[in-house]
C-alpha positions in Angstrom: 171.5 167.0 163.7 169.0 168.7 164.0 170.6 172.2 164.1 172.3 170.9 160.7 168.8 169.4 158.9 167.4 173.4 159.6 170.3 174.8 158.0 170.3 173.1 154.8 166.7 173.4 154.7 167.5 177.4 155.1 170.2 177.5 152.0 167.4 175.4 150.0 164.7 177.5 149.6 162.7 175.7 146.5 159.3 175.2 147.1 159.7 171.8 145.6 163.4 170.7 147.3 163.6 168.5 150.1 166.3 167.7 152.6 166.4 164.6 153.2 168.9 162.7 156.1 169.2 159.2 155.3 172.4 157.1 154.9 173.5 158.0 151.4 174.7 154.3 150.2 170.4 153.3 151.4 168.1 156.6 151.4 165.3 154.7 151.5 163.6 156.4 149.0 161.9 154.6 145.7 163.6 153.4 142.5 163.9 157.0 139.9 162.0 159.5 142.8 164.4 162.6 142.3 165.5 165.3 139.3 168.6 166.2 141.4 171.0 164.7 144.0 173.5 166.3 145.8 176.3 165.5 148.2 178.3 167.5 150.0 182.2 166.5 150.4 181.3 163.0 151.6 183.0 160.8 148.4 185.9 161.8 149.6 186.0 160.8 153.0 185.0 156.8 152.6 186.2 154.2 151.2 185.8 153.2 148.0 183.5 150.2 148.0 181.3 152.6 150.0 182.3 155.0 147.5 180.8 152.9 144.6 177.6 152.3 146.6 176.8 156.2 147.4 176.9 156.7 143.7 175.3 153.4 143.0 172.1 154.6 145.4 172.1 158.4 143.7 171.4 156.8 140.1 169.1 154.7 141.6 167.1 157.5 143.2 167.6 159.6 140.0 164.9 160.0 137.5 166.3 159.4 133.2 168.6 162.1 132.7 168.4 164.4 135.5 171.5 166.2 137.9 173.9 164.4 140.2 176.3 166.5 142.3 179.0 166.0 144.1 181.3 168.1 145.6 184.4 167.2 147.2 187.6 168.4 149.9 190.3 169.1 147.8 193.3 166.9 149.0 196.9 167.2 148.6 199.3 164.6 147.8 200.5 165.1 151.1 197.3 164.4 153.0 196.3 161.3 150.5 199.4 160.0 151.4 199.1 160.2 155.2 195.7 159.1 154.3 197.3 155.9 152.9 195.1 156.9 149.6 197.3 157.0 146.5 194.5 159.1 144.5 191.1 160.3 145.1 187.6 158.8 143.4 
């Protein structure tokens, strides 16, 4: 985990940025705290209810009219079928 945190801090070198490693559905950050929320390939790996909780948390901690960005792993139809999913969120 420490190596991941150090790697993220090297990537996000902005002076006013902070990398926080926390539960994406319960970050413990205050309401309207962040200008930007970024998640890397995390929603694809979660069941639908947890995806909803993660997105709700992101909107809670975001200031009004700010940036929310989640990248996602693109799964083929066969990969989704193996996982028992009809479609991705």
